Steps between C-alpha positions, in 0.01 A plus 500: 500500500804720451694597806633857527726462806725239659667474838852358478707378795844663503668219695389198294438683171164324474172666413277492807183561301295718268202732496306721262454799729683656789471811714785697653773476236551877516555472877185701565371279782693538823490293819704688759836543323453224241332476161219250451436310177198281435478234230144416397414139408859391553592156361803322644753354255508120529881480474537743790249305710689175435822674605364642827337168587852354504691791650235661727620830353343840563543816295649832606672653197311495176436669170162618381516437127293664228400263222428575134211362296696175453557472878873570471673725754557850359596669827514449874527679833691370800286470814643415843281359778605596854386157621501174307168401348413136562273344242242281667394177334129589508568794264670299223185398319263786572357634176433851630796540734569862592873546576595806704862589568642789701857614441718752320569566135862560406377727221141619492331506160317821413167528323693596183710184533181292526354669191817412312487135613134484402591632158796263454292191583343496158712747300578410143852593382370654175305781671624858444508781758400266782671714764323831431263474800779447752680780685861589425562558871640229723228293671323687777425270796181698567373446144 
């Protein structure tokens, strides 16, 4: 199974975990004054779990990373949580864990940005005129 997104802890530099699908990357789901992101079938990274078992660490500043077809980071968005998120031991090994975080994006990706990331995930360098469907205008946060 190829993962499309990763959550990376800003403080430790470790990858918290991975998922194939998420909702809310364009900051379109609001809870009061914060944006909500939801990671479907989230899988925790074993190295991160080993680290928090020792340090009892929580997360508050993180990056939501976009992965290419080879599961390498091709872009990321900084996401700040107003309150630390504590990872409970019972969630480590859940196969269908649904991770929901509420916070603020430093920069909000637009729908055009997401189309570009989607395109770049599997783009081959030998393709010609690959940019013709994208707008020349600066990204519009409303799409």
